[in-house]
N, C-alpha and C positions, 0 to 999 in steps of 0.2 A: 503494500499499500504506500510506503513511505518514496520507493523508488517511483512507482508511478506519478504520485504527487511530485517528485522534483521533476520527473520528464513533462510533465504538465507546465511547473513554471517556468522550466528551459524554454518551451515552444511558447508559452505567453510571453516571454522575454522577446524571442525572435520576433513574434507578431508587433511588439510594442516597436520595435526598432525599425523593422519595414515601415510600418506607419509614419514614425517619427522620420525617417529619410525622406520619405515620400512628401509628406508635410513642409520639411524644409525646401524641398526640391520645387514643390508648387509654389512657395511664398518667395521663392529667387529667382522664379520664371514668369512673374506677373508683369503684364506691361507697364511699361514706365510714361507716366504723365507729364507732357512738358507744359507749363505753366506759364501764364503771364507775370511779368514783374510785379511785386507787390509795391514797389517803391514808385510813386507817382512821377518821378522825375526821369526814371530809366523806361516806366512806361509809355511816358509822352515820347522819349526818344524814339521807341521801338517802332511805336505809330508813325512818327515824322519817315523814320528809315524806311516804312512799309512792310515792315518784317511782320505785323500784326494789324488786322484790321481797325480801323477806328471805331471808337466806342467799346471796346473790349474793356471790361472791368478788370482791375489788378486780380491776380490771382486766379484768374479763370484757367480752365484747363483748355489748350489749344490743340493739343493732338496725345495720341496714344502710341507709344513705339514697342510693338513686340521685342521679346528676347529672342536673341540669335537662339539660344538654347532651347531644345525642345522642352516643352510641358510635358507633365506624366500623362495627362489626357494625348497630345499629341504623339508620345512615345507609344502609349497604348494602342492607337490606331496604327501606327506603322508596325507594331509588332502581329498585331490580327494581320495586317496584308500580306506579311510575311509568312507567318504558320498557317496561312488559309490555303497558300498553294508553295508549298516549300518546295517543290521540284519541277519547277517550269524551266524550260530552256527555249529563250529567246536569241541565242547567238553568243559570242565569246564574253562579251562585258555585259550581258545581262541574263545571269542563272540565278534560280533558287536558294535559298540559303540551306535546303538539304543537301542542294548536289555539291556547293562549297564544302560542306561539313563533310561529306563523302568522301571527296577528293583528299582533305585532309587527313580523316583517319586512316585512310587506305595507304597513305604514305608512312604514316606514323606506325602503323600495324605491320608495314613491310620492313621500315627501317628495326623496329624494336625485334621483329622475329629472327632478322637476320643477326643483330646483337645477340640475342639468345644463343643462336646455334654456336657463338664463337665464344662469349664469355663465359657463358656456366662451363664447357669443357676445360677452357684453358682455367679459368679460375679454381677448378678442380685440381688439376695440375699443381697450380701454386700453393694451394691448401694442401694437399697431399706430398710434396717434394721441398723441401727445404732448398735444397740446391737449384731446383727451377724458379723459385719464388726470388732467392738473391739474384740470378741470373737475367730474370725478365722484369722486375720490379723496377728497376731503374729506367727502364723504356716507360713503363706505365706512369711512373710518376712524372716523366719529360711529356708525356702527350697528355695528360689528362687535364693539366690546367688550362690548355689551349681552348680560346671560345670556338664551339662548333661552326659559328658563322664564319669564322677566318679561315675554315677549310673549302667554303663556297666556290671562292673563285678558282681554286686546284681542281675542284670536282667539274667545275664547269668547265673547262680548259680540256681536261682528260676524257671526261665522258661525253661531254658535247652535249648533253641533254637536259632539260632543267629539270622533269620530272625525277628522272634517277639521281642527280645531283642533290635534290630535296630528300630523297630516300637515304641517300649516303651522308649528309650529314644529320638524321636523324638515327641513323645506326652509330656514327661516331660518338655523339652526345649519349645515347644509351648503353654504351658498351662499358665505360667505367665502372660506375655504381654498380652492375651486375657483377663485373669482375671482381672488383675488390671484396663487395660483400660475401660473393659464393667463397673467394679465399679465406676469407675470414670466418667463415662458418665452416667449411671444410677443415680447418687448421684447429677448431675449436670444439672438434667432435671428443669425445671422453677417451680417453688413451687405452681405459681399460675393455672398451667395447672393440678397438682395433687389435688389441692384445689377444682377445679373445680369439676374434677371425684370424687371427695369425698363427695361434695355438692349434684351430682346428683346419688350418691350411685351406680356407676358403678363397675361392678363383678371384683375380681383382675385380673383373665384374661385376660379380655377385656382391663381393664386399662394397663397391660403389653403389649399386642399385638398391641393395637392402639396406645396409648400414651407415654410409657415408652420407650420401644424398637425402635419405630421408631424417636424419639428425640435423641436417645445415638446413632444412627446407624452408625453417621460418625467417634465417638470416637470407637465403635466397629470393624469397619472395620478397622479402622488405627491398632488396635490392633492384629487385623488377618493379616493385612499386614506385621510388624513387627515379628511376629511367623511365619510366613513362610520365612522370608528371614533369621532368626535364624535358623530354620528347615532344609533347604538347606543347612547351613554352617556347621551342624552338622552330617548331614547324611555322609558327605564326609570321615569327620574321624572317625564317627562311622563303616563305612565300612572298613576303614583301618583298622580297631582292629579284626572285626568279619570274614573279608575274604568271599570268594565265588562268589558272583555276586555284580553289583554296580559299578557306575562311581568311588567312593572311591577307591575299591578293585582295578578297572581298573589302577588307577594312582599308585598305589602301585606295581601293578604287573609289569607296565610298567618301573619303577623306579628301580626294581630289575634287571630286563631285561637291564638297562642301555640306554633304548631308550626315549633318549630325546626329539626327534619328536613328539612321542605318550603322552608322559607326557605334552607337552606344549598344543597338540591338545587338550587333554581332560580338561585341565585347561580351553581353551577358550571355548570348550561346556559347562563346568560347568557354566562359565559367561553368557554365551548366554539364557542357560536354566532360570538361576536365574534371568535374566533381563525380559525373558518373564512373568515368576511368577508375578513379582513386577508392571508389565505393568498391570496384569490383575486386580489385586487389586486398582492400581491407577484410572482405568476405573470405577472398583465396586464403590471405595470410592467419585468418582464424581457423580455416579448415586443417592446415599444416601444423598450427601450433600444437604443443604437447607439453606436459609438466615432469619433469623426471621422478 
């Protein structure tokens, strides 16, 4: 009962935060009224200059200037327009938000899966073999701090394909957290379990699949979760550079069109998709967790 009560309080607090943000947003985007001067001399001067009609009373509202930033109601209308037909395709620069997100997610998944194929076996090797760890770790420490976007010009020059270059950048940014977490998880497996496997002469493949990897799974999935979060961050910037399709290109294109409502909607969609991806890995993390 107390736990349920705590959850309800958390939900109510979240709702209050949302309402508060919308309220502040609404107040900040109210039209600005342009009024006549209240000072008699200034008012007479404006009339003589022809800026305001003769006979206008002091302090009268002359006009109302709309805010350049979209109001909550305007944003709601923009969101409804996008969500009512998310998969339309009317040409290169006019595709639905669903299609743009699908391009981005497909690139992220392709680069992420390639990183898994490299990072987990290599991380296992580094974790199980101290010699391999000492030999390869300097290269990992050298390459890991490099910004993934710094690889984009090299990828474009060598691969000569914008889509594959974006996948390569996702691969580069995803590999390091998975690699280091896998190596740490494997090296942290209890020595007693490995000694028993050695005593029973368990084959290396069986030891890897039945003992080491299941024991290191929580740490490995944590690395995968971190990698996915970084990949989803990087793909937006990568698509801004390569253009064509994707949610990053959509944001940049709408900014060039000075459509702030579309930009805000795209940013919100980026956050929603990122949250869903993180929740998927959080569920997976719970599945593989265990208590000794």
